[in-house]
N, C-alpha and C positions, 0 to 999 in steps of 0.2 A: 199236609203244609208246605208252601213254599217258604223257601231259606231266604233270610234277609239278615246280610251281614253289616254290621256298624263299625268302621274303625276311624279310631283318632292316634296320633303319635305317643301320647301318652296317657294314661290310665286315668289321670285326676280329670282330664277332658272327658272323658266318659262316663265318668262318676258325678261331674259337676255341671258341663254345658246340655248335658241329655239327660239330667236325672227325672226319671219316673216316663220318659219317653219311651226306653226299651221294653218295661213293662206292660204298657199300652198297647205297644205296636205287639207283644207276643200274644194278645188274643187273638191274633190275625196272622201273623206269621211264625215262623221259628228261628228266634232271634239270638245270633250270634256277637257278641262283643269282641274286638279285637285291638291290642296296643302294647305297648311296653309294660312289663312285669311291675307290680309293687302294691303296696297294701291297698291302694284305690280301686285295684282290679277285683280283688277279693271282696268290697265293700259293693263292687257292681255284681258282681254274682249273687251277693246277698240280697240287696236292696231292690234289684230289678228282677231277680229270678230267671237268668238268662245263662247261657253256656258262655265261656271267654276262652279265649285264646291268645298266646303270648307271641309277639313278633318286636323284638326290640327295633325301636327307630331312633336317628336322632333329630336334633332340631337346628342343625347347621348342616353347612355342604361337606358331605364324608363321602366321595363317589363309591369307595369299597364296600364300606360299610351299607349305602344305600341299595347297591345292585343284590347282594346277599339278602337283603330284607325283601326287596322284590320279587326275588326267588323263592323266599320261604312264602310269601304270601300267594305267588302262584302256585306252589305246590297243595297250598289250602284250599285255593279256590277247586283246583281241578278234583281234588278230594272230596269236597263238599257239594260242589255244585249250585250255588246260590243263584236264586232268581233275580235279587239286587243286591249290589254292592253299594253303600252310601257311605262316603267318606268325609269327615271334617278335620280341620289342621292344616295348613301347608303342607308339610313333609308326606302325612298318610295319605293326602291326596295326590300327590304326583304318585307315590309308589304303589298306592291303591289301584289308582285307576290305570297304571299301565300293566299291574300285574291280571287285573280284571279284564282288561282287553287282549292280552295274551290268552287268557284262560278261558275267552269268548262268553264270558258272563253276559248274558241280553241286556242287562240293566245297570247301567255305571252312572251314579249321580254324585257329585260332589258339593258341598256346603260351600260357600265361601262367607267368612263372618270376618271380614276386614283384611287388608292386602298390606301387610309388613312391608312387601317392596316400595311401597310409594313415599316409603321416608328412605331409599337408598338412591345412591347415583353412580355415573361414570360404568366401569367395566360389570362392576358388580351387579348394577341396575340391569345392564342387559343380558347378561347372564340370566339372571332371575325374571326377566320379560319372556325367555325362552321357555324357560322351565314352564312358566304359566301356561303359556298358549299350548305347549306340549300336554301338559295335564289335561286342559278342556279339550283338546282333539281326542285323546283317550277315552273320555267320559260320554255317555251318552246325553247326558243333561247337566247343566249348570244350576246352581240353587243359590243366588245371592241371597243372605239374608237382608237386604233393606234395599229400597228403589234407587237410592242415592247410589249404592255399590254397582249396581245394575248397571247404572247411568256410566260410572266411571270403567267400568269394565269394555262397555260398549265404546268408550272414547279412545281408549288404549287398544281397541281393536283386538282384544284377545280372543274372541269368538264371535259368532253371527249372532246377533238380537234372538234369532231363533230359538238357539240353545239355552237361553235364558230362561228361568221361571222364579219370580218371589213366591214364596208360599205366605198365603192369607196377608196381613198387611207388615210383615217384615219379621225378625227375630228367628232365632233358630230352634228356640223351646218353649217360647211364650212366657207367661209367669203365672206361677201359681197363686193368685190374688188372697187365696185364704191364707195361706202363711205370712204373706207380707203385709202385716196389718199391725199397726200400731196398735192397737186395743188389746194383743197379745202379749206386751210387754207390761208387766204389773208396774204399779206406783213402787213398790218397794225395790224393786229390780232398777229403775231408773233412778230412785234418790242414792242407792247403794253405788251405783256404777258412780255417778256423778262425784259422788264422796271421793270415792276411791282415783277417779282423776283429778279432784282439787278441781271442778267445775261449779260454779255459782249460778244463783237463777237468774244475776244481772247478764251473764254471757251469753254472748250470742257464739254460736258453736257452727263452724264451717265443716263440712266432713269429705273426705275424700276417699274412695274404695276402688281397690283394684292393685296393680303390678305396680310397687314405686320407682318407677322407669322414668328415664327422659321421655320416651315416647307419650306416655300420658300425661306430659305436660309440668311434672313436680318440679323442675327447675323455677320455671315460669311461677307456679303456685305457691313454693315458698318464700322467693323472693319478693312477690305482690303482698303476699301475708306479711312478712316480716316489716316491713314497711307500715302497714296499715295498722299492725299490733303496736308500733311506737306512739301513734295516735289515738288509737285507741285500746285503751286497756281492758275492756270488759267484751274481748272475742278471744275464741280459740279455733286451732286447725286440729282437727283429729287426720290422722293417717293413718288406713287401716288397711292391710296388705302386706305383701312378700316382699323383701328385696328380690332383683335378680342382677347384683351387681358383676356377674360373669359374662352376663349376655347384654346388659343396657344400663350401664353404670351410670348415677346422677354425677353432676361436678363436687368438686373437692367443698365449693363456696356452700354448696347448697347441704351437703352432709353437715358442714361445720354448723350453719343455720338453724338446722333440725336440732344438734345437740346442745347449742346455745340459749336457745330462744324458748323459755317454759311455757310460752302459750302454746308452743308445737306439740303435739304428742303423738308420736309415732307409737301404734301398740300393735304393730306385727300382725301377723294373719289370726282370723276369730272365726271359730268354727259357725257361729253363729253371729250376725251383723246387726240383726235387730235391733238389740238393746242400745248398739253404739249410733243407729240411725233414729231411735224414738228419743235420744238425750240431743239431737242434731236441729238446726233449724235451716240448713240450707246444703245442697250438695253442691261441691265444687268440682266439674268434673272437665280440665282443659285437654283432653286429649287431643293428638297430633291426628290419629286416624283409628276408625273402629270398624266394625260390621253392623253390628246391632247391639250396642253396649246394654246389657242387661242390669248392670247397675244404675244406669239412670232408670231402667223401669222398675227395678227393685224398691229404689228411693222415692220416686213420684207415686209409688203403688201405697207407700207408707205417708204420704201426704208431705213430702218434703219439695218444695220448689228447687229449681236446679240452674245453677250456671254452667253453660257447656260451649264448647267449639262449634263455630258453624260449618259441622262435618257431616257426611252422610249417617245417617242412624240416630245422632245425636239431636240434628236437626228436624228428625221427622217423628221425634217422641215431644221436644220441647218446642212451643211456640214463643217466639219472642213477647215478653208482657203479659204473656197469658197464663202459663205455667213454669216460668223461669225467665232466665236471660240467655240470649244467645250471642255469643262474643266472635270477634275474629281470631285464627287459631294463632299459638304462639304470641301473642298480643299482652305481655303482662300489664301494660299500665291498664288496658280494657277490663282485664281480670280484676286488677285492684279497684278501679272505679265501679265494676258491679259488685264487688263485696261492699263496699262503701254504701252503695245503693240500698242494699239489701239490709245494713245497720241502719241508715237514714230513712226508711220508709217503708216501718213496722206495718202500717195500713195498706201498703200495697203488696207487701210480701202475704200478709194473710187472705188478701184477694186471690192471688195466687194458688193459695194452697187450696181454693174451692173448685180450682182445675187438675188436681192433681190425680189423685185415686180414681175417680169416675172414668177419667180417660183412657187409662190403663184397662179399667174393667170391661170397656166398651170395645177396645182394638187388640189388645194382648192377651185375653184370658188363655191360660195356658191348653185347658181341652180344647177350644177353636182351635189354636194352631197346629195341635196333634192331629185332630180330625179334618183339616185341610189337608196335612202330609199324606195321610192316610188315604184320602179321596184321591191324590195323586198316583200313590204306589198301585192301587186299585185299578187306575185308567191304565195301568201296563200291561201288555199283553204280551 
């Protein structure tokens, strides 16, 4: 059986981003997962039934540590002799592709799921642009996970269009539509959660799921909702996800508003987001940049209309006025108006619900995405 090595910088990406995919691929290849160490890596071994290997990588620019990690990957590839090395996440991509090229791995694939460097400027941006081009140069194929991202890569001249391939309709892992189904959350569970969060039946609940950071548009979202909540007493904003204050902190005044406005409920990381989605009415996702946003897929699959930024990925899943609203990036006023629209127009909102789940099942079902990727792997000789 040919060997396939999948690499992410941190183990939680291997566990969450590619959930189920490694187990599926292991019917056709000997799959090895590589990332930094942690509990999540043990979960990957157990849940996916694959071998794993630890190489510590950082998410910031650390030249010495990076060289050390690249060398360890090179040694590992030389010993394992994989047919395919497939990387995800920026640092794993750069180090993995360099090491795989040095080790003469025949097929070197890197998935792009968003470009953090788009939000950077000046000297740091120049450096990151060089690193990006270098990564693509070391790879034999680049797999952007949305058509919009493919366009951005071409516009920035990171590589030639021939080197790019979008699998299926986009997305890195598709979506398990059987799992993301509101029918699986019992009425009792919903009522208990609403009671716990002090949400009434009259409340319109907006939900954000993801990292609570600046790049996800949280400063704008909190400001817009804070103003809205002073006019609309029967609304709530649920913030579900981890803080990353060391990497991308929120503004102090945003933190203050979250703390002081009792209509904003920051509930932290949740192992299962489905009960929170099931008690919500609208997803608010004003992110600055995405590859292909899983949260938008998950919430749409559970019947929520979404308010999203007009960025690649988001505007591929959400069609304005059909299954949600598409607003300009970093535009607080437009965000507030969109939320107000969802409150004022229950009929239009219910119409949008008709186009949420069906679209996801038609275009992003997990098995379909996995099979399309498998077909690509099998075309390699």
